[in-house]
Residue frames as a rotation matrix with the C-alpha (Angstrom) as fourth column:
MET 1
0.609 -0.213 0.764 1.49
-0.242 -0.967 -0.077 -9.65
0.755 -0.138 -0.641 8.99
ALA 2
-0.449 -0.849 -0.279 4.37
0.128 0.248 -0.960 -9.51
0.884 -0.467 -0.003 11.43
ASN 3
0.533 0.606 -0.590 3.41
0.650 0.153 0.745 -10.11
0.542 -0.780 -0.312 15.03
ALA 4
0.604 -0.289 0.743 4.23
-0.502 -0.862 0.073 -7.50
0.619 -0.417 -0.666 17.65
PRO 5
-0.346 -0.828 -0.442 7.26
-0.049 0.486 -0.872 -8.45
0.937 -0.280 -0.209 19.74
THR 6
0.582 0.458 -0.672 6.82
0.605 0.308 0.734 -9.67
0.543 -0.834 -0.097 23.29
GLY 7
0.962 -0.208 0.175 8.23
-0.271 -0.728 0.630 -7.84
-0.004 -0.654 -0.757 26.28
ARG 8
0.476 -0.830 0.291 11.30
0.313 0.469 0.826 -10.06
-0.822 -0.302 0.483 26.19
ALA 9
0.202 -0.380 0.903 11.94
0.978 0.034 -0.204 -9.18
0.047 0.924 0.379 22.53
SER 10
0.821 0.150 0.551 11.58
0.194 -0.981 -0.021 -5.49
0.537 0.124 -0.834 23.35
THR 11
0.832 -0.554 0.041 14.22
-0.188 -0.211 0.959 -5.77
-0.522 -0.806 -0.279 26.08
ALA 12
0.177 -0.792 0.584 16.59
0.706 0.516 0.485 -7.50
-0.686 0.326 0.651 23.69
ARG 13
0.470 0.060 0.881 15.94
0.806 -0.435 -0.400 -4.85
0.359 0.898 -0.253 21.08
LYS 14
0.981 -0.086 0.175 16.95
-0.146 -0.918 0.368 -2.08
0.129 -0.386 -0.913 23.46
ALA 15
0.540 -0.821 0.183 20.22
0.000 0.218 0.976 -3.86
-0.841 -0.527 0.118 24.17
ARG 16
-0.509 -0.709 0.488 21.15
0.480 0.236 0.845 -4.22
-0.714 0.665 0.221 20.49
LEU 17
0.420 0.647 -0.636 20.13
-0.138 -0.647 -0.750 -1.45
-0.897 0.403 -0.182 18.12
ASP 18
-0.763 -0.587 0.271 20.44
0.209 0.174 0.962 -2.24
-0.612 0.791 -0.010 14.40
ARG 19
-0.808 0.441 -0.392 18.48
-0.583 -0.500 0.640 -1.61
0.087 0.746 0.661 11.20
GLU 20
-0.584 0.591 -0.556 16.35
0.201 0.769 0.607 -4.72
0.786 0.242 -0.568 11.64
SER 21
-0.461 0.401 -0.792 15.28
0.884 0.130 -0.448 -3.86
-0.076 -0.907 -0.414 15.19
ILE 22
-0.796 0.163 -0.583 14.58
-0.085 -0.984 -0.158 -0.25
-0.600 -0.076 0.797 14.20
VAL 23
-0.751 0.542 -0.377 12.38
-0.457 -0.013 0.890 -1.36
0.477 0.840 0.257 11.29
ALA 24
-0.488 0.576 -0.655 10.49
0.623 0.756 0.200 -3.78
0.611 -0.311 -0.728 13.58
ALA 25
-0.542 0.252 -0.802 9.87
0.672 -0.443 -0.593 -1.02
-0.504 -0.861 0.070 16.11
ALA 26
-0.850 0.203 -0.487 8.84
-0.386 -0.868 0.311 1.45
-0.360 0.452 0.816 13.40
LEU 27
-0.684 0.628 -0.371 6.35
-0.079 0.442 0.894 -1.06
0.725 0.641 -0.253 12.02
GLU 28
-0.464 0.514 -0.722 4.82
0.884 0.327 -0.335 -1.40
0.064 -0.793 -0.606 15.47
LEU 29
-0.589 0.209 -0.780 4.29
0.171 -0.911 -0.374 2.35
-0.790 -0.354 0.501 15.55
ALA 30
-0.879 0.195 -0.435 3.05
-0.477 -0.381 0.792 2.39
-0.011 0.904 0.428 11.93
SER 31
-0.614 0.660 -0.433 0.36
0.267 0.690 0.672 -0.21
0.743 0.297 -0.600 12.70
ALA 32
-0.832 0.303 -0.465 -0.99
0.442 -0.143 -0.885 1.57
-0.335 -0.942 -0.015 15.81
PRO 33
0.102 0.955 0.279 -4.66
0.992 -0.075 -0.106 2.66
-0.080 0.288 -0.954 15.53
GLY 34
0.901 0.372 -0.223 -4.82
0.350 -0.927 -0.134 6.13
-0.256 0.043 -0.966 14.04
ALA 35
0.006 -0.981 -0.194 -1.12
0.425 -0.173 0.888 6.24
-0.905 -0.088 0.416 13.12
THR 36
0.951 0.307 0.035 -0.39
0.175 -0.439 -0.881 8.74
-0.255 0.844 -0.471 10.36
SER 37
0.551 -0.835 0.009 3.40
-0.462 -0.314 -0.830 9.03
0.696 0.453 -0.558 10.60
VAL 38
0.746 -0.466 -0.476 6.50
0.662 0.591 0.460 7.66
0.067 -0.659 0.749 12.33
SER 39
0.773 -0.501 0.389 8.89
-0.425 -0.864 -0.269 10.23
0.471 0.043 -0.881 13.77
PHE 40
-0.098 -0.901 -0.423 12.43
0.117 0.412 -0.904 9.64
0.988 -0.138 0.065 14.97
ARG 41
-0.557 -0.066 0.828 11.41
-0.726 -0.446 -0.524 11.12
0.404 -0.893 0.201 18.32
GLU 42
0.489 0.806 0.333 8.57
-0.872 0.462 0.164 8.60
-0.022 -0.371 0.929 18.76
LEU 43
0.696 -0.268 -0.666 10.81
-0.102 0.881 -0.462 5.82
0.710 0.390 0.586 17.53
GLY 44
-0.421 -0.899 0.121 13.58
-0.206 -0.035 -0.978 6.67
0.883 -0.437 -0.170 19.96
SER 45
-0.303 0.409 0.861 11.10
-0.952 -0.170 -0.255 6.72
0.042 -0.897 0.440 22.83
HIS 46
0.742 0.649 -0.168 9.63
-0.656 0.755 0.021 3.39
0.140 0.094 0.986 21.73
LEU 47
0.487 -0.653 -0.580 13.10
0.131 0.711 -0.691 1.83
0.863 0.261 0.432 21.57
GLY 48
0.918 -0.137 -0.371 14.25
0.366 -0.063 0.929 3.42
-0.150 -0.989 -0.007 24.82
VAL 49
-0.126 -0.986 0.112 17.12
0.959 -0.092 0.267 5.28
-0.253 0.141 0.957 23.16
ASP 50
-0.171 -0.009 -0.985 17.95
-0.039 -0.999 0.016 8.85
-0.985 0.041 0.170 22.23
PRO 51
0.813 0.577 0.078 16.53
0.065 0.044 -0.997 9.64
-0.578 0.816 -0.002 18.75
THR 52
0.408 -0.728 -0.551 20.03
-0.895 -0.440 -0.081 10.49
-0.183 0.525 -0.831 17.54
ALA 53
-0.381 -0.549 0.744 20.92
-0.411 0.821 0.396 6.80
-0.828 -0.155 -0.539 17.90
VAL 54
0.458 0.633 0.623 18.46
0.349 0.517 -0.782 5.99
-0.817 0.576 0.016 15.11
TYR 55
0.859 -0.138 -0.492 20.31
-0.455 -0.643 -0.615 8.39
-0.232 0.753 -0.616 12.79
ARG 56
-0.188 -0.966 0.176 23.38
-0.738 0.257 0.625 6.20
-0.649 -0.013 -0.761 13.02
HIS 57
-0.547 0.055 0.835 21.45
0.303 0.943 0.137 3.55
-0.780 0.328 -0.533 11.07
PHE 58
0.193 0.630 0.752 19.10
0.981 -0.107 -0.163 5.71
-0.022 0.769 -0.638 8.96
ARG 59
-0.747 -0.665 0.011 20.41
0.664 -0.746 0.047 9.05
-0.023 0.042 0.999 7.75
SER 60
-0.852 0.522 0.029 16.94
-0.513 -0.845 0.152 10.53
0.104 0.115 0.988 7.22
LYS 61
-0.233 0.868 0.438 13.26
-0.428 0.313 -0.848 9.86
-0.873 -0.385 0.299 7.64
ASP 62
0.414 0.361 -0.835 13.02
-0.906 0.080 -0.415 9.24
-0.083 0.929 0.360 3.90
GLU 63
-0.474 -0.667 -0.574 15.55
-0.674 0.695 -0.251 6.43
0.566 0.269 -0.779 4.19
LEU 64
-0.864 0.221 0.453 13.63
-0.267 0.561 -0.783 4.91
-0.428 -0.797 -0.426 7.10
MET 65
0.126 0.987 -0.099 10.30
-0.595 -0.004 -0.804 5.17
-0.794 0.160 0.587 5.29
GLY 66
0.114 -0.169 -0.979 11.89
-0.947 0.280 -0.158 3.55
0.301 0.945 -0.128 2.25
ALA 67
-0.872 -0.473 -0.129 12.93
-0.396 0.834 -0.384 0.57
0.289 -0.283 -0.914 4.35
LEU 68
-0.557 0.753 0.351 9.42
-0.233 0.264 -0.936 0.31
-0.797 -0.603 0.029 5.82
PHE 69
0.284 0.659 -0.697 7.85
-0.864 -0.139 -0.483 0.56
-0.415 0.740 0.530 2.36
ASP 70
-0.298 -0.477 -0.827 10.08
-0.798 0.600 -0.059 -2.22
0.524 0.642 -0.560 1.07
HIS 71
-0.968 -0.052 0.246 9.20
-0.204 0.736 -0.645 -4.43
-0.148 -0.675 -0.723 4.05
VAL 72
-0.182 0.978 0.104 5.45
-0.345 0.035 -0.938 -3.93
-0.921 -0.206 0.331 3.60
THR 73
0.189 0.163 -0.968 5.78
-0.982 0.017 -0.189 -4.51
-0.015 0.987 0.163 -0.15
GLU 74
-0.741 -0.552 -0.384 7.44
-0.544 0.827 -0.139 -7.84
0.394 0.105 -0.913 0.63
ILE 75
-0.693 0.567 0.445 4.48
-0.191 0.452 -0.872 -8.84
-0.696 -0.689 -0.205 2.81
GLY 76
0.297 0.851 -0.434 2.12
-0.679 -0.131 -0.723 -8.33
-0.672 0.509 0.539 -0.11
LEU 77
-0.031 -0.403 -0.915 4.37
-0.935 0.336 -0.117 -10.29
0.354 0.851 -0.387 -2.47
ASP 78
-0.899 -0.437 0.013 4.80
-0.406 0.824 -0.397 -13.21
0.163 -0.362 -0.918 -0.10
ALA 79
-0.412 0.828 0.381 1.02
-0.361 0.235 -0.902 -13.53
-0.836 -0.509 0.202 0.35
MET 80
0.157 0.448 -0.880 0.50
-0.986 0.020 -0.166 -14.43
-0.057 0.894 0.444 -3.34
ASP 81
-0.283 -0.291 0.914 0.03
-0.297 0.933 0.205 -18.08
-0.912 -0.214 -0.350 -4.25
ALA 82
0.833 0.554 -0.001 -1.30
-0.142 0.211 -0.967 -17.99
-0.535 0.805 0.254 -7.84
PRO 83
0.105 -0.835 0.541 1.22
0.699 0.449 0.556 -19.49
-0.707 0.320 0.631 -10.29
PRO 84
-0.552 -0.444 -0.705 2.87
-0.062 -0.822 0.566 -17.15
-0.831 0.357 0.426 -12.82
GLU 85
-0.937 0.185 0.296 0.94
0.335 0.234 0.913 -18.62
0.099 0.954 -0.282 -15.77
GLN 86
0.127 0.987 -0.098 -2.32
0.977 -0.108 0.182 -17.47
0.169 -0.119 -0.978 -14.15
TRP 87
-0.715 -0.661 0.226 -1.22
0.628 -0.750 -0.209 -13.90
0.307 -0.008 0.952 -14.73
GLN 88
-0.159 0.724 0.671 -4.63
-0.089 -0.688 0.720 -12.25
0.983 0.054 0.174 -14.29
GLU 89
0.792 0.482 -0.375 -5.24
0.278 0.263 0.924 -13.85
0.544 -0.836 0.074 -10.88
ARG 90
0.010 -0.883 -0.470 -1.64
0.989 0.077 -0.123 -13.20
0.145 -0.464 0.874 -9.89
LEU 91
-0.706 -0.223 0.672 -2.09
0.267 -0.963 -0.039 -9.48
0.656 0.152 0.740 -10.55
ARG 92
0.306 0.887 0.345 -5.40
-0.181 -0.301 0.936 -9.42
0.934 -0.349 0.069 -8.64
GLN 93
0.675 -0.106 -0.730 -3.75
0.670 0.502 0.546 -11.15
0.308 -0.858 0.410 -5.69
LEU 94
-0.433 -0.900 -0.052 -0.79
0.863 -0.397 -0.314 -8.79
0.262 -0.181 0.948 -5.71
ALA 95
-0.454 0.325 0.829 -3.14
-0.034 -0.937 0.348 -5.80
0.890 0.130 0.436 -5.78
LEU 96
0.594 0.800 0.080 -5.36
-0.145 0.008 0.989 -6.99
0.791 -0.600 0.121 -2.93
ARG 97
0.538 -0.455 -0.710 -2.55
0.813 0.502 0.294 -8.36
0.223 -0.735 0.640 -0.75
SER 98
-0.581 -0.762 0.285 -0.56
0.677 -0.647 -0.351 -5.14
0.452 -0.011 0.892 -1.17
ARG 99
-0.163 0.621 0.767 -3.61
-0.232 -0.779 0.582 -3.03
0.959 -0.083 0.271 -0.34
ASP 100
0.802 0.461 -0.380 -4.24
0.198 0.396 0.897 -5.11
0.564 -0.794 0.226 2.79
ALA 101
0.130 -0.847 -0.515 -0.60
0.968 0.220 -0.117 -4.87
0.213 -0.484 0.849 3.88
PHE 102
-0.724 -0.410 0.555 -0.41
0.358 -0.911 -0.206 -1.10
0.590 0.049 0.806 3.47
GLY 103
0.185 0.866 0.465 -3.77
-0.258 -0.414 0.873 -0.73
0.948 -0.281 0.147 5.18
HIS 104
0.683 0.000 -0.730 -2.39
0.605 0.560 0.566 -2.64
0.409 -0.829 0.382 8.16
TYR 105
-0.207 -0.799 -0.565 0.47
0.896 -0.387 0.219 -0.12
-0.394 -0.460 0.796 8.40
PRO 106
0.682 0.660 0.314 -1.36
0.730 -0.585 -0.354 3.14
-0.050 0.471 -0.881 7.62
ALA 107
0.635 -0.495 -0.593 1.60
-0.138 -0.828 0.544 5.39
-0.760 -0.264 -0.594 8.48
VAL 108
-0.558 -0.795 0.239 3.51
0.076 0.237 0.968 3.65
-0.826 0.558 -0.072 5.65
GLY 109
-0.281 0.525 0.804 0.62
0.908 0.417 0.045 3.13
-0.311 0.743 -0.593 3.26
ALA 110
0.661 0.590 -0.464 -0.43
0.458 -0.807 -0.373 6.78
-0.594 0.034 -0.804 3.36
GLU 111
0.261 -0.662 -0.702 2.89
-0.572 -0.692 0.440 7.66
-0.777 0.287 -0.560 1.67
ALA 112
0.173 -0.203 0.964 2.84
0.428 0.897 0.112 4.80
-0.887 0.393 0.242 -0.85
MET 113
0.837 0.216 0.503 2.52
0.546 -0.252 -0.799 7.14
-0.045 0.943 -0.329 -3.85
LEU 114
0.883 -0.465 0.064 5.53
-0.463 -0.886 -0.034 9.18
0.073 0.000 -0.997 -2.74
LEU 115
0.350 -0.770 0.534 8.09
-0.541 0.299 0.786 6.46
-0.765 -0.564 -0.312 -2.03
THR 116
0.826 -0.275 -0.493 10.63
-0.297 0.531 -0.794 4.92
0.480 0.801 0.357 -4.39
THR 117
0.780 -0.451 0.434 13.11
-0.387 0.197 0.901 2.68
-0.492 -0.870 -0.021 -2.62
ASN 118
0.289 -0.641 -0.711 15.10
-0.773 0.282 -0.568 0.77
0.564 0.714 -0.414 -5.27
GLY 119
-0.224 -0.297 0.928 14.94
-0.859 0.511 -0.044 -1.99
-0.461 -0.807 -0.369 -2.66
VAL 120
-0.974 -0.224 0.033 14.80
-0.191 0.892 0.409 -5.72
-0.122 0.392 -0.912 -3.36
ALA 121
-0.436 0.879 0.193 11.06
0.549 0.430 -0.717 -6.01
-0.713 -0.206 -0.670 -2.62
GLU 122
0.250 0.508 -0.824 10.21
-0.358 -0.743 -0.566 -3.06
-0.900 0.436 -0.004 -4.87
HIS 123
-0.482 -0.498 -0.721 12.25
-0.857 0.098 0.505 -4.64
-0.181 0.862 -0.474 -7.68
ARG 124
-0.928 0.217 0.305 10.50
0.206 0.976 -0.068 -7.98
-0.312 -0.001 -0.950 -7.07
ALA 125
-0.016 0.983 -0.182 7.12
0.293 -0.169 -0.941 -6.26
-0.956 -0.068 -0.286 -7.37
MET 126
0.105 -0.013 -0.994 8.15
-0.776 -0.627 -0.074 -4.54
-0.622 0.779 -0.075 -10.61
GLU 127
-0.819 -0.488 -0.301 9.44
-0.570 0.634 0.522 -7.81
-0.064 0.600 -0.798 -12.06
THR 128
-0.692 0.630 0.351 6.25
0.392 0.737 -0.551 -9.64
-0.606 -0.244 -0.757 -11.04
ILE 129
0.260 0.827 -0.499 4.03
-0.048 -0.505 -0.862 -7.06
-0.964 0.248 -0.092 -12.74
LEU 130
-0.070 -0.374 -0.925 6.16
-0.929 -0.313 0.197 -6.91
-0.363 0.873 -0.325 -15.89
ASP 131
-0.950 -0.268 0.158 6.25
-0.218 0.936 0.277 -10.73
-0.222 0.229 -0.948 -16.05
ALA 132
-0.301 0.919 0.253 2.45
0.381 0.359 -0.852 -10.90
-0.874 -0.160 -0.458 -15.79
PHE 133
0.504 0.531 -0.681 1.88
-0.351 -0.595 -0.723 -8.45
-0.789 0.603 -0.114 -18.63
THR 134
-0.468 -0.692 -0.550 4.59
-0.850 0.183 0.493 -10.15
-0.241 0.698 -0.674 -20.71
ARG 135
-0.873 0.217 0.436 2.68
0.196 0.976 -0.094 -13.42
-0.446 0.003 -0.895 -20.30
ALA 136
0.153 0.966 -0.209 -0.43
0.143 -0.231 -0.962 -11.53
-0.978 0.117 -0.174 -21.44
GLY 137
0.294 -0.117 0.949 1.40
0.930 0.265 -0.255 -10.92
-0.221 0.957 0.186 -24.73
LEU 138
0.997 0.073 -0.004 2.58
0.071 -0.984 -0.164 -7.32
-0.016 0.163 -0.986 -24.27
ASP 139
0.102 -0.990 -0.102 5.99
0.966 0.073 0.249 -5.87
-0.239 -0.124 0.963 -24.95
GLY 140
-0.547 -0.447 0.708 7.63
0.674 -0.737 0.055 -2.51
0.497 0.507 0.704 -25.57
ASP 141
-0.831 0.201 0.519 5.56
-0.309 -0.943 -0.128 0.61
0.464 -0.266 0.845 -24.93
GLU 142
0.192 0.978 -0.088 2.34
-0.475 0.171 0.863 -1.29
0.859 -0.124 0.497 -24.20
LEU 143
0.177 -0.220 -0.959 4.11
0.665 0.746 -0.048 -3.45
0.726 -0.629 0.278 -21.61
VAL 144
-0.795 -0.572 -0.202 5.55
0.544 -0.524 -0.655 -0.44
0.269 -0.631 0.728 -19.80
ARG 145
-0.613 0.631 0.476 2.30
-0.489 -0.776 0.399 1.54
0.621 0.012 0.784 -20.04
HIS 146
0.418 0.822 -0.387 0.24
-0.174 0.491 0.854 -1.25
0.892 -0.289 0.348 -18.47
TYR 147
-0.189 -0.556 -0.809 2.86
0.825 0.357 -0.438 -1.76
0.533 -0.750 0.391 -15.78
ALA 148
-0.953 -0.227 0.201 2.53
0.115 -0.884 -0.454 1.94
0.281 -0.409 0.868 -14.88
LEU 149
-0.218 0.954 0.207 -1.29
-0.576 -0.297 0.761 1.85
0.788 0.046 0.614 -14.97
PHE 150
0.420 0.353 -0.836 -1.38
0.329 0.800 0.502 -1.17
0.846 -0.485 0.220 -12.67
ALA 151
-0.441 -0.683 -0.583 1.23
0.812 -0.027 -0.583 0.19
0.382 -0.730 0.566 -10.26
MET 152
-0.859 0.164 0.484 -0.55
-0.233 -0.969 -0.084 3.55
0.455 -0.185 0.871 -10.05
GLN 153
0.155 0.984 -0.086 -3.87
-0.415 0.144 0.899 1.85
0.897 -0.104 0.430 -9.32
VAL 154
0.311 -0.093 -0.946 -2.34
0.659 0.738 0.144 -0.31
0.685 -0.668 0.291 -6.57
LEU 155
-0.661 -0.691 -0.292 -0.36
0.690 -0.407 -0.598 2.48
0.295 -0.597 0.746 -4.92
SER 156
-0.731 0.442 0.519 -3.12
-0.408 -0.894 0.186 5.08
0.546 -0.076 0.834 -5.03
GLY 157
0.326 0.890 -0.319 -5.70
-0.238 0.404 0.883 2.58
0.915 -0.212 0.344 -3.78
SER 158
0.082 -0.397 -0.914 -3.38
0.815 0.554 -0.168 1.46
0.573 -0.731 0.369 -1.00
ALA 159
-0.893 -0.431 0.129 -2.72
0.306 -0.793 -0.526 5.05
0.329 -0.431 0.840 0.03
ASN 160
-0.336 0.854 0.396 -6.45
-0.530 -0.519 0.670 5.79
0.779 0.016 0.627 0.11
VAL 161
0.541 0.576 -0.612 -7.31
0.146 0.653 0.743 2.84
0.828 -0.491 0.269 2.32
ALA 162
-0.288 -0.725 -0.626 -4.35
0.841 0.121 -0.527 3.59
0.458 -0.678 0.575 4.60
ARG 163
-0.893 -0.018 0.449 -5.49
-0.105 -0.963 -0.248 7.18
0.437 -0.269 0.859 5.11
ALA 164
0.057 0.995 0.076 -9.07
-0.498 -0.038 0.866 6.04
0.865 -0.088 0.494 5.72
ARG 165
0.476 0.102 -0.873 -8.00
0.501 0.784 0.365 3.47
0.722 -0.612 0.323 8.32
ALA 166
-0.682 -0.711 -0.174 -5.79
0.598 -0.404 -0.693 6.04
0.422 -0.576 0.700 10.03
ARG 167
-0.700 0.485 0.523 -8.82
-0.510 -0.853 0.110 8.31
0.500 -0.190 0.845 10.39
ARG 168
0.336 0.886 0.320 -11.28
-0.927 0.252 0.277 5.52
0.165 -0.390 0.906 11.26
PRO 169
-0.620 -0.776 -0.117 -9.24
-0.747 0.630 -0.213 2.63
0.239 -0.045 -0.970 12.72
ASP 170
-0.577 0.444 0.685 -12.31
-0.323 0.647 -0.691 0.74
-0.750 -0.620 -0.230 13.97
GLU 171
0.551 0.803 -0.226 -13.92
-0.497 0.098 -0.862 0.48
-0.670 0.588 0.453 10.52
SER 172
-0.274 -0.649 0.710 -12.77
0.216 0.678 0.703 -2.33
-0.937 0.346 -0.045 8.22
ASP 173
-0.046 0.338 0.940 -14.93
0.995 0.098 0.013 -1.26
-0.088 0.936 -0.341 5.26
THR 174
-0.524 -0.175 -0.834 -14.66
0.215 -0.974 0.070 2.21
-0.824 -0.143 0.548 3.75
LEU 175
0.533 0.734 0.422 -16.93
0.703 -0.107 -0.703 4.12
-0.471 0.671 -0.573 1.42
TRP 176
-0.159 -0.572 0.805 -15.71
0.917 -0.387 -0.094 6.35
0.366 0.723 0.586 -1.39
LEU 177
-0.146 0.209 0.967 -17.54
-0.129 -0.973 0.191 9.32
0.981 -0.097 0.169 0.16
ASP 178
-0.604 -0.183 -0.776 -17.19
0.665 0.421 -0.617 9.73
0.440 -0.888 -0.133 3.91
ALA 179
-0.782 0.442 -0.440 -19.89
0.042 -0.667 -0.744 12.39
-0.622 -0.600 0.503 4.32
PRO 180
0.094 0.908 0.407 -23.47
0.713 0.224 -0.664 12.83
-0.695 0.353 -0.627 3.04
LEU 181
-0.797 -0.281 0.535 -23.91
0.596 -0.512 0.618 14.65
0.101 0.812 0.575 -0.27
ILE 182
0.170 0.833 -0.526 -25.96
0.741 -0.460 -0.489 17.76
-0.649 -0.307 -0.696 0.33
VAL 183
-0.882 -0.458 0.108 -26.27
0.391 -0.585 0.711 19.93
-0.263 0.669 0.695 -2.78
ASP 184
-0.174 0.796 -0.579 -28.73
-0.419 -0.592 -0.688 22.31
-0.891 0.123 0.437 -4.35
PRO 185
-0.102 0.142 0.985 -30.38
0.610 0.790 -0.051 20.26
-0.785 0.596 -0.168 -7.13
ARG 186
0.904 0.423 -0.062 -30.93
0.231 -0.605 -0.762 23.40
-0.359 0.675 -0.645 -9.20
GLU 187
0.517 -0.793 -0.323 -27.18
-0.809 -0.575 0.117 24.08
-0.279 0.201 -0.939 -9.29
PHE 188
-0.659 -0.752 -0.025 -25.93
-0.738 0.640 0.212 20.46
-0.144 0.158 -0.977 -9.34
PRO 189
0.321 0.943 -0.086 -28.75
-0.943 0.310 -0.120 18.40
-0.087 0.120 0.989 -10.87
LEU 190
0.309 -0.239 -0.920 -26.62
-0.403 0.844 -0.355 15.39
0.862 0.480 0.164 -11.82
ILE 191
-0.815 -0.578 0.043 -25.11
-0.248 0.280 -0.928 15.07
0.525 -0.766 -0.371 -8.34
ALA 192
-0.463 0.717 0.521 -28.57
-0.820 -0.123 -0.559 15.30
-0.337 -0.686 0.644 -6.76
ARG 193
0.448 0.689 -0.570 -30.01
-0.866 0.493 -0.085 12.74
0.222 0.531 0.817 -9.20
ASN 194
0.361 -0.411 -0.837 -27.24
-0.064 0.885 -0.461 10.21
0.930 0.220 0.293 -8.48
ALA 195
-0.012 -0.427 0.904 -26.63
-0.876 -0.432 -0.215 11.00
0.483 -0.794 -0.369 -4.80
SER 196
0.658 0.317 0.683 -27.83
-0.671 0.659 0.340 7.66
-0.342 -0.682 0.646 -3.40
GLN 197
0.937 -0.348 -0.035 -25.71
0.275 0.795 -0.541 5.63
0.216 0.497 0.840 -5.82
LEU 198
0.213 -0.894 0.393 -22.68
-0.209 -0.435 -0.876 7.83
0.954 0.104 -0.280 -5.18
ALA 199
0.189 -0.088 0.978 -23.11
-0.963 -0.209 0.167 7.36
0.190 -0.974 -0.125 -1.43
GLU 200
0.850 0.223 0.477 -23.01
-0.351 0.916 0.196 3.57
-0.393 -0.334 0.857 -1.84
LEU 201
0.623 -0.682 -0.383 -19.71
-0.342 0.203 -0.918 3.44
0.703 0.703 -0.106 -3.72
ASP 202
0.946 -0.287 0.152 -17.33
0.005 0.482 0.876 1.09
-0.325 -0.828 0.457 -1.92
ASP 203
0.366 -0.890 -0.273 -13.56
-0.847 -0.440 0.299 1.59
-0.386 0.122 -0.914 -1.91
GLU 204
-0.379 -0.583 0.719 -12.64
-0.270 0.813 0.516 -2.09
-0.885 0.001 -0.465 -2.30
ALA 205
0.367 0.586 0.722 -15.14
0.570 0.472 -0.672 -2.69
-0.735 0.659 -0.161 -5.11
LEU 206
0.950 -0.055 -0.308 -13.84
-0.242 -0.752 -0.614 0.37
-0.197 0.657 -0.727 -6.95
PHE 207
0.067 -0.995 0.078 -10.25
-0.793 -0.005 0.609 -0.75
-0.605 -0.103 -0.789 -6.38
LEU 208
-0.303 -0.140 0.943 -10.93
0.187 0.961 0.203 -4.18
-0.934 0.238 -0.265 -7.86
ALA 209
0.730 0.619 0.291 -12.87
0.439 -0.096 -0.894 -2.67
-0.525 0.780 -0.341 -10.76
GLY 210
0.697 -0.548 -0.462 -9.86
-0.658 -0.746 -0.106 -0.50
-0.287 0.378 -0.880 -11.57
ILE 211
-0.323 -0.830 0.454 -7.51
-0.541 0.556 0.631 -3.50
-0.776 -0.042 -0.629 -11.48
ASP 212
-0.012 0.405 0.914 -9.85
0.511 0.789 -0.343 -5.51
-0.860 0.463 -0.216 -13.72
MET 213
0.915 0.328 -0.233 -10.01
0.008 -0.594 -0.804 -2.60
-0.403 0.734 -0.547 -16.18
VAL 214
0.187 -0.927 -0.325 -6.21
-0.895 -0.297 0.333 -2.58
-0.405 0.228 -0.885 -16.48
ILE 215
-0.478 -0.310 0.822 -6.19
-0.094 0.948 0.303 -6.37
-0.873 0.067 -0.483 -16.98
ALA 216
0.440 0.727 0.527 -8.94
0.533 0.261 -0.805 -6.13
-0.723 0.635 -0.273 -19.64
SER 217
0.796 -0.214 -0.566 -7.00
-0.486 -0.783 -0.387 -3.34
-0.361 0.584 -0.727 -21.37
ALA 218
-0.276 -0.953 0.123 -3.91
-0.731 0.291 0.617 -5.56
-0.624 0.081 -0.777 -21.47
GLU 219
-0.246 0.263 0.933 -5.92
0.359 0.919 -0.164 -8.40
-0.900 0.294 -0.320 -22.99
ARG 220
0.812 0.582 0.034 -7.33
0.274 -0.330 -0.903 -6.10
-0.515 0.743 -0.428 -25.70
ALA 221
0.504 -0.699 -0.508 -3.90
-0.777 -0.623 0.087 -4.64
-0.377 0.351 -0.857 -26.48
ALA 222
-0.471 -0.694 0.545 -2.36
-0.395 0.718 0.573 -8.13
-0.789 0.055 -0.612 -26.79
ALA 223
0.088 0.602 0.793 -5.19
0.545 0.637 -0.544 -9.30
-0.834 0.481 -0.273 -29.05
ALA 224
0.910 0.321 -0.260 -4.76
0.020 -0.663 -0.749 -6.27
-0.413 0.676 -0.610 -31.30
SER 225
0.207 -0.926 -0.316 -1.00
-0.736 -0.360 0.573 -6.67
-0.644 0.114 -0.756 -31.72
């Protein structure tokens, strides 16, 4: 993850405002404990400039969030080290590293399902996923379908962990249910019967199980073709 700038870097940033310095400052705000959004007003204050100065470099909040999303996506990509031929492990690494990166910047990760940037990092991620499933032996509709299943699992899981860490910044582990299940067993017998197991569901374990299910589905589809 990118380190927060020192006081000297902050002074230099105020003297020279550009897209790179704005993104760096926005990421600082996005990684703050409990952060759920990044506003131009907060960003201008953080940079020591009028918020209108930010609009000279980013025409809208959507454009700014797209740049942040692309930057965080790049962090997840660069953290992979499995070779392309180990496509299953490469996909698992991409999923976990992306989830960690978006969880570190919850104000960005919380919007992961809503953002499409057409940026270089997003295109790299798409190419990486498509390459992995191509190596699995998929093509055509099955290739595209498994790409979409994997991407949806990663983005939704990343958004969930980002929102959880924004609400509970001091907790590194998150459970699927964040409150006790209290139901009338006469009205909801199955919930009551399985309440203890439901309460123990862990977000990361579920996330990995979902990724492995997509990988197993790709293997079955390739074997059947």
